[in-house]
N, C-alpha and C positions, 0 to 999 in steps of 0.2 A: 572470578567464577563463584567463590563463596558468597560474596556480597549479592550477586544476582540471585542465588538460591535463597538467601535470607529474605530479600524483597519479595520474591515470588511466593515463598511459603507463607510469609506473614500476610500477604494480600489474600491468598487463597483460603488459609485457615481463618483469617479475620472475617471473610465473607461467610464462610460456612458456620463459624461459631456465632456470628450475628444472627444468621437464619435460625439456628437452634435456640439462641437466647430469646428471640422474638416469640417463638412458639412456647417456650417455658414461661415467659412473662405473661402471655395471654392465658395460659392454663392456671397460673396462681393469682391472676388478676393484679399483677404489679404494673399498673398502667397510669399514665398521666391523663387525668380527666380534662375535658375542655375548659379553657380559660377565656374569660371575656377580654382580658388584656391583649390576647393574641388572636385576632379574628380568624386566622387560618387554622388555628387549633380548635376544630369544631367537632372532634370525635375522640374517644379514648385511644391513646397510642401507647404501646408497650414500652417499658424501660429496659434496662439491662444491656444497652448497646455498649457501654463501657466494659462490660465483662467480655463481650465478643472481641473488642479491640485488645484487651489484655491477653486473652488466649492467643490471638493472632501474633501479637508482638513476641510473646514468650516462645511460641512455636518456631518462629523464624530465628530467634536468637539461639535456639538449640543447635542450629547448623553452625553458627559461629563458635559456640562453645565446644562442639565436637572438633572444630578445626583449631582450637586453642587460641581464639581471637577475643576472648572475654576475660577481663581482669576482675579482681575482687571488688573494685570500686563500682564496676558496672552492675555486679550482682547486688550491691548495696542499694543502688538506684532502683533496680527492679523490685527489691523488697520494700523500699519506700513507696513506690508506685502501688504496690499491692495493699499497703497500709491505707493509703488514701482512697483506693478503690473500695475497700471494706467500709471505711468511714462514710463515703458517699452512698454506698449501697444501703447502709443502715439508715441514713437520712431519707433515702427514697422510700424505704419500707415504713419508717416510723414518723418521719417529718419532725425534726428537732426544732425546739424553740431557737430563735436567732442567737441568744446569749449562750445557750448550751452548744450549739453548732460551732460558734466561734471559739469557745473554750476547747472543744475537742479538736478542732483544726489546729489551734495554737499548740496544744500538747503534742499532736502528731508531728507538726512541723518542727518542734523543738527536738524531738527524738530523731527523726530522719535527717534533720539539718546537721546534727552532730555527726551522723554516719556519712553524709555526703561531703561535708566540708568541716572536718574536725578542727581545723585551724581557726575558723571564724563561724562557730555554730549560731551565734545570735544573728549575724548578718544573713546567714543561710536560711534560718527559720523565718525571719521577717520577709525575705524575698519570696520564699515558698508560699507563705501565707498570702502575700499580695497577688502573685501570679495565679494561684489556685482560684481565688475569688474573682479575679479579673476574667479568667477563662469561663467561670460560671456565669458571669454577667453577659457574655456574648452568646450564650446558648439559649437564644430566644427565637430562632428562626431555623427552619429545616435546612440541614446541611451546613450551617454557618460555622459553628465551633469546630467541628471536625475538619472542615476545609481549611480554616485559618490555621489550625494546629498542624495539619499536614504540610502546608507551605512553610511554616516556621521550622518544623522539624527537618525538612529537606534543606532549608537554608543553613541550619546548624551543622548538618552533615557535610554540606559542600564547603562551608567556611572552615570547619574544623574536622578534617578527614580522620584524624587519629581517634575521634570520638564518634565515628559515623555509624557504627553497627546498631546501637539502640535507637537513635532517632530515625534511621532509615526503616528499621523494622516497624516502629510505631507508626510512621507515616504510611507505610504500605498497608498496615492493618486498618488505619483510618480510611484509606481508599476502598478497602474491602467493605468496611462498614457503610460507607457512603452509597454503596449499591442499594441499600435499604433506607438510608437516611436522607437522600437527596429529595427535593420536593416532588411530589407530596410524600413526606416521611411516613414509613410504616413502623419505625422504631426510633426511640430517642436515646441519647447518651445517658440521660439521668444525671443526678449528682455524682454517681459512681464514675461515669465517663468524664464529666467535666473536671472532677477532682483528679482523676488519673492523668488526663492530658495536661492540666495545669501544672501538676507536679513534675511531669516529664519535661515540660518546657522550662520550668524554673531550675530543675536539676541540670538540664542540658546547658543552660546559660551559665550556671555556677561552675560546671566542669570546664566549660570553654574558657571562662575567665581564669580559672586555676591553671590550666595547661597552656594558655597563650598570653598571659599577662606580660611577660618580657617581650615576646615577639610583637605585641600590639603597642608597645611603648610604655604603658603604665597600667596598673590595675584599674585606675579611674577611667582611662580611655577604653579599656576592655569592657568594663561594666556598661558604659554608654553604648558601645557598639553591640554588645549582646542584648541590651535592652531593646534595640531596634527589632529584634526577632519577635518580641512580644508586644510591639508597639500598638497593634490593633486592640487587643484586650485591655492594655493599659489606657489607651485613649478612651475606650468605652467606659471604663471605670471612672476616669476623671470626668467625663461628660455626664454620667449618671449622678455622681456626687454633686456636681455643680447644679444641674437641673433640679434635682430633688431638694437641695438646700434652698434654692431660690423659691421653690413652691412650698417650703415649710414641711416637707415630707421626710420621714426617716429613710435613710439610705437603703435599708434592707427590705422595705416594703415594695411590692410590685407596682409598676406604673408603665405607661406607654412611652416613657422618655428614652428608651433604648434607641440608639442611632439606627439600627437595622429596622426597627418598627416605624420610625419616622420616615425612613426611605420608602418603605412599603406604603405608608399612608400618602406619600407624595407621588405614588404611581409606579414605583419600581416593583418588578416581580421578585419572588424569592430567589430565583436563579440569578437575576441581575444583581441583587444585593450580594450574593456570594461572589460573583465576578468582580464587583467593585472592591 
């Protein structure tokens, strides 16, 4: 019953918070201007979707906290997610140079990596940095990143029920957000949202490895299995790196090499891309 309340509240508050964040972003002109690289992005679209997801997630988790179903390690993950949310929000507002952005991401990953996995902080920080940027790479089409993240989060919750509260709350908040982000999107995740979801996926994988290493046979096996939950963003990242390297482009520069954009150019609709 508690878990059902967590999901329901996260979904409802996530949708309401997204609606409010969309209005706020429009008022303060925190919007993504049209980009030639993405033909479907032909008008200014508000950011702050990640803030709506965070509010929804925390609201649902409040139910679990009141029932005594949250540990201090979960609170540490939420704090880490908030740190990455703030970093992405600052980038949305200011637009950091690539080198500065990477430096800030690395510093944040190092700090929260130690909090999430104190026994292997370097491994944790590296994994967080990879998955955060991989999630950012797939955020190029309406509804895509939040849909992929929601599926991955539900997968983590089902596979590792002892760690289910946070991923289920975040997945439900993503679904509430998708009410406004599904094609045609009227609000975007922004870097705040992609950083938040990327961190939650990375932290969820790390926690699953830590709590299930013995049951899965070995830590190495657990890492491989947990990596499958973020296989889509990892594939996109590898694909982008290879394609841009072949064309002599810097990895961090925008291009139409994203797999989702190639699918759309081949005739897939944005909803079909999400389904695939």
